[in-house]
C-alpha positions, 0 to 999 in steps of 0.5 A: 343107597348102600349104607356106609360100613361102620367100624367097631371102636377099639378100646383106644379109640373109645378112651380118646374122647374121655382123655380129650374131655379130661384134658379140656375140662381140667384146663378149661374149667379147672384152670381158666374157669371157663364155662363148663357147658361150652367145654362140653359142647367142644367135647361133643364136637370132637366125638362127632368128628371122630364118629363120622370120619373114623367110625363111619357114622353119619350126622343124621344117625348120631342125631336121630339114634344117639342124641335125641333118645338120650335127650328124651331120657333127660327131659324129666330132669330138664323140666325139673331144673326149669321148675326149680327156679320159680319154686325157689323164687316163690319160696323166697318171696313168700318167706318160707326159706327165710323162716326156716333159716330164722328158726335154724339160727335160734339153735346156736349154743357155745357147746354145740356150735359145730353141730348147730352150724352143720344142721343150720347149713343143712337146713338152708341148703335143703331149702334152697338146693344150693351149697354155694349159696349157703356157704357164701351167706350163712357159712361166712357168718358162721366162720366169723362166729367160729373165729370169735369162739376160738374154734379152729377154722379148718374144723368149722369150715369142714362142718359148714361144707358138710351141712351145705353139701347135705342139701346139694345131695338130698334136696329135691330142688338141687341140680345134682340130685335131679341129674343123678336121678335122671342119669340113672333113670329113676324118680327123684324121690326114689333116689332121695330115699335110697340116699338116706341109707348112706348119707344119713349114717355119714351125716350122723357120724359127722355130727358125733365127731363135731360134738366130741370136738366141741367139748373142747370149746370154752368161749362164748358166742358173739351173737352180733352177726347172727342177730343182725341176720335174725333182725334183718329177716324179722324186719323183712318178712311177716314170720308165721308158722304157715310159711312151713306149709310148702316144704311140708306138703312137698315132702309129704307128697314125696312120701306118698310117691306123687310124681316129682313135677306135680309135687313141685308145682303144688309147693310153688302154688302154695308159696305164691298164695302165702306171698300174696296173703301173708307177705302182702306181695303184689302179683307182679312181684311174685311173678318177677321173683319166679322169673328172675329171683328175689330182689330184696334190698336190705341194709345187710349185704349177707342177707341180700346175698341169701335172699336174692337168688332163684328164678328161671334165669338162675337155672339157665347155666345148669340146664345148658350144662346138663343138655351138653353133657347128655349130647356127649353121653348120647354119642358115646353110647350110640357109637359103642364107645361107652360099651367098649369101655364097660366091656373092658371093666367087666372083664378085668375087674367086675367079674360078676361080683356086686361088690366089685360093681359098686366099688368100680362105679364109685371109683369111676365117679371119684376119678372123674371128679379128680381129673375133671373137677366137674360134679356133673361129669362125676355123676353122668360118666359112671351113671351112663357107663354102668347103667346096663350092668346094674340092669344086667345084675338085676339091681334097682337103679336107685342104687346106681343113682345113690352111688354116683352121688356118694362118689361125685357130688360130695367128693368134688369139694374136697378136690383143691383144683375143682371149681367147688374146692376153689370156691369153698376155700375162697369163700370160707377163707380156709384151704381145701386141703385144710378143711377136707379131713373135717368134711367127714360126710364127704368121704364117709359116704362112699366108704359106706357105699363100698361096705354095702356093696360087699355085704349086700346091705341096701342093694335091692333087686329089681322085680322081674315083673316090674319095670324100673321107674323112669324120671317122673314127669 
């Protein structure tokens, strides 16, 4: 049977799904607060109909040559997302995460409140992989302390957002960190090491800004809310330095370049053993926590919110969103629509210059975040569009993954109409536009990325004899 002739997509046709996605996500997710996975499913349906009825592709082609290969590339990320749920559940019931937070809350002092609050939120978000959970628990408590100290609430909120999003960006168990590595097809720990070059300077500069501002603070800290959390953790868990073992082992294994999933498995098993031996939890309690998250019932609502998370079930929404986003990306790649958009960008702006490539990648992520308010798409869209160009330039793909996070994950909470912006504003009680200037790391990261691009700093070349690592499984 003669194969139906296919049309080459024009730039206008190639941009049509992007325009449709922007409009639907802005309205559906940004205004209606509908589920992002369902919006992405509708967008994928639109691309399918456009590809079949206008460009001449068949559904079988799209499935076998477009969607399945893309899902295969994403499988490492999906497996890690599945693994993260049980790990967080095990680290909670073992007392590992609560002990880290307990130690962090001990560092609060009046003259270093903003710095301490930022570091404390960073510790919590790195351990849990969630910025939203950190803001809703420690963030709320710290905002109360800031009010009592007379710290301007927009400044305090900005510091809390920076600390919370450091973990969302750097934690190996964060969904956006996993997604950025998978989209660029690099190992997650290689991605994190690359991000240190932009994130660490931006974070340290943020701390300097907060410390300089803190010299103006003359009040005394009301420790009542902090002590309530400390006493609650102390009463719920047997606190022991051994509880630090799981994350220490995981980070050591990442330093030794052990693949991501085995490293997370080892961290989970150690936490399970600690839950049984140190906390005295039963086998069923541990397994239940790994499946559905913590089920702690203390007399402190904020502590319950902090502890009752994790488990496989907590990752279902993230996995569904990632899965649908990759269906959309796979269809756009196979039909040549992404390639057409990329060709236009290369001819009109990049013009063979590395600095222009980094800037263009970054700007695409920022604009995607601005118009969709979705952190996943702000990573996936530039990640898939510019992936072949980074290969063409011979630049290591962990530079691509780093750039997508510098311009996506941490920029979205600065956007008032994004889900993250709305959430942070509602949770911390400060409008997004008020705390945004003080969320220094969130915009300094992509500025540093631009400087690196145009100076050649930390833009590593890929060796011709060595293939870039894909996401380790």
